[in-house]
N, C-alpha and C positions, 0 to 999 in steps of 0.2 A: 486216766493214765494207770497202767498198773504197775505194780512192784514186785519183781521175783526175788525172793530170795534163794541163793545158790546153798548147797550142802557145804562148800567151802566158807562160805560167808557166816552161815549158821553155826558151823563148828570154831570159826574164830571167833563168834560171840561168846562161845562158852570156853575160851582158851586152849582151845585145842588144835587151833590152826597149824599147819606146815607140818602136821605128822600123818597126814593121808594124801594120796595123788588123786584129787578129784578135779572135774573139768567145771569151768565158769558155765554160767546159762548162755545159751545161745553158740557156744564152741561145738564143733562137729566131731572132734575127737570121742566125747561119750557115745554119740552116735554110730559112730564108724568103727568103735573098738579100739582095743587096747593096740592093734595094728597100726591105726593111724598115728598113734603116739610116739611109736619106734619109726615109722616110715619117713626117709630122708636121708640126707648127708651129714655124716658126723666126722669132726676130726677125733682120731682115736691116739692115745697116747699110754704106754705101759711102763711101769717101773718095778725093776727089782726089788724083793722084800728084803732090805738089808736094813736092820734096826740101829746100827751105829749112827748116832746124831752128826758125826764130823764127816761124815761121807758127802764130798761135794755130789749137790743136785744132779748135774749133769752125769755125774758116774752111776745114775740109779736107773737111767734109761735103758728100757729094753727094747721097745719100737715105739716109731709113730707112723700112721698110714691114715686113710681115707675110708672109713664105712661107708657102704651106701646100702641102706635097707629098701628092699623094693615092696609094693604092695603086692599082698598075698591073701590066702583065705584067713578067714578068722583064727587066730592061737596061732598061726605059721610065721616064722622067720626065714626069709630068703635073702640073699645079698651078696655083696662081695667086701673084701679087705684088701686094700691096694696099698703098695709103698714101693720106693725105688722105680717109678715108670710103672709098668704094666704086671710087675712081680705080685703075687697074692695069692688069696685062697677064696674058694668059694663058700658062702656062708649059710646052712642049714639048721634050723632049729625050732623052737617054740617061744611062745608069748602068752604070758597070763597075768589076769587081773589079780590084784593082791594089794598089801600095803608093806612095800610099795610093788608097783608093776614090775614083773620079772621077766628077763630073756636068757633062754638056755639054748647054745646054740653051739655048732661044731664048723671050723674052717679047715678044708682040705686043699691042698696044693692043686691050682687048676693051670699052671703056667709051665714049661719045660724047666724053669729053674726049682719051682717049689713042688713037682709031683713027689709024692710021699708024704710030704709034709702033713701033718693033723694037728690042732690046737683045739682045745675045749674050754668055752667062756661060759661064765654065769655072771649076769648083770643085774642091775637094779635101778628104777628109773627114781632120780632124787625128786622126792615131792617139791611143788613149788612152794615159796615162803609166801604167806599171804600180804606182808610187806615188802617183798624182794623187790629191789629196784633193777632193772635191766636183766632180771635172772634167765638164762638161757636153760633149755632142757639139757641133763646131763644124765648120762649113765655110769655108774660104779661099779667095779667087780674086779674079777679075779680070772685068770687065764693059766692054763698049764699045757706044756708041751707033751702031746699025748704020745707020739713015737721020736724017736731020735732022727736026727739028720744031719749029715758031715759031721763034724765035731761036737753038735750041739746035742746034750743028751736029752732024755726023756725024763718026764718029771718035775721040769724047772717050773715053779709058779711065780706069777707075777700080779700085782696090782695093775686095774687098768681105770682110766676116765676117758670117756668119749663125750664130747659136748657140740650139740646140734648146730651145724651152719646155717640153714636153711629156716626158713620162718616157719614153725610149726603149724 
């Protein structure tokens, strides 16, 4: 019987676990690349960056949606973000290895309601905790409205979290 020590386990043994995003032995994510790590369906929520502690949590909501990231060539992000039925944006951008993995992408309106809308996103995959219980993959980051639409001005920045729905 062979015993395989993963990089995650080795780093954990030195007290460094949880600060790097590595895949366990036998996982296909490392072999398939960073794209496989992001590919799938995510529940997206964004929040206004209001520092007032007494602001009600529901008053911080900027948007909630479903993000679907498709299989794409190495380093490429392709997908969609959808809310309120079919209303949404087509997503295109890049994925990169690092500590943590990074996704940088742009959303462009692809329906009659969202035509002309452009948002830019920068997200980081939260590293897995070595002793985490039922931890789901999550992307945390920032989004900016790049161009105005309707009464919504350009330049508004919000923070976001996307939690993976499907099994990695």
